C-alpha positions in Angstrom: -43.1 50.0 89.8 -43.2 52.9 87.9 -45.3 51.1 85.3 -47.1 49.9 88.1 -47.9 53.8 89.1 -49.3 54.7 85.5 -51.7 52.1 85.2 -53.3 53.1 88.7 -53.4 56.5 87.6 -55.1 55.4 84.6 -57.6 53.3 86.2 -58.5 56.3 89.1 -59.1 58.8 86.1 -61.6 56.4 84.6 -59.7 54.7 82.2 -61.1 51.4 80.4 -59.0 48.4 79.8 -61.5 46.7 77.4 -61.8 49.7 74.8 -65.4 50.3 75.8 -67.0 47.0 74.2 -70.2 46.7 74.8 -71.5 44.1 77.1 -73.6 41.1 75.9 -76.4 39.6 77.3 -78.4 36.1 76.3 -81.4 34.5 77.3 -81.2 30.6 76.9 -84.0 29.8 74.9 -83.9 25.8 74.9 -82.4 23.3 72.6 -79.0 24.5 72.9 -79.8 28.0 71.6 -80.2 31.5 72.8 -80.9 35.2 71.9 -79.7 38.0 72.7 -81.5 40.2 75.2 -78.4 42.8 75.7 -80.2 45.8 74.9 -83.9 45.0 76.6 -82.0 43.8 79.5 -80.2 47.0 80.3 -76.9 45.5 80.7 -75.2 46.1 77.3 -72.9 49.3 78.9 -69.7 50.0 77.2 -67.7 49.7 80.7 -65.5 47.0 82.1 -68.2 44.1 83.2 -66.4 41.6 84.9 -69.6 39.5 86.2 -73.3 38.8 86.5 -75.0 37.3 89.4 -78.5 36.3 89.7 -80.2 36.0 93.3 -83.5 37.1 95.2 -81.3 40.2 96.2 -84.4 42.4 97.7 -86.4 38.9 99.3 -89.6 39.8 97.1 -89.9 36.1 95.3 -88.3 37.5 91.8 -85.0 37.0 90.7 -83.0 40.1 90.1 -79.3 40.5 88.9 -76.4 42.1 90.0 -73.5 43.0 87.6 -69.8 43.8 88.7 -67.2 45.8 86.7 -64.2 47.3 87.7 -65.8 50.4 89.7 -69.2 49.5 91.4 -72.3 47.0 91.3 -74.9 47.4 89.1 -78.3 46.2 90.7 -81.3 45.2 88.0 -85.2 44.8 90.0 -87.1 41.8 89.2 -85.2 40.8 85.9 
């Protein structure tokens, strides 16, 4: 139980579980090939990203991206 409390204290202070590696984002260019779009996508944060979902979140007809990490969601409009 003591170790759990220590881990919770670290997370509450904003500590990273991943060591702050940069997130990667790849674009499917067809033919089994992918190109790195990490920097241009705006998703190359150095935090604990967990998942990315695409949806027309704001119902404007364009796909949006939503990224989840340990602490908050990040929304990218019309990506």
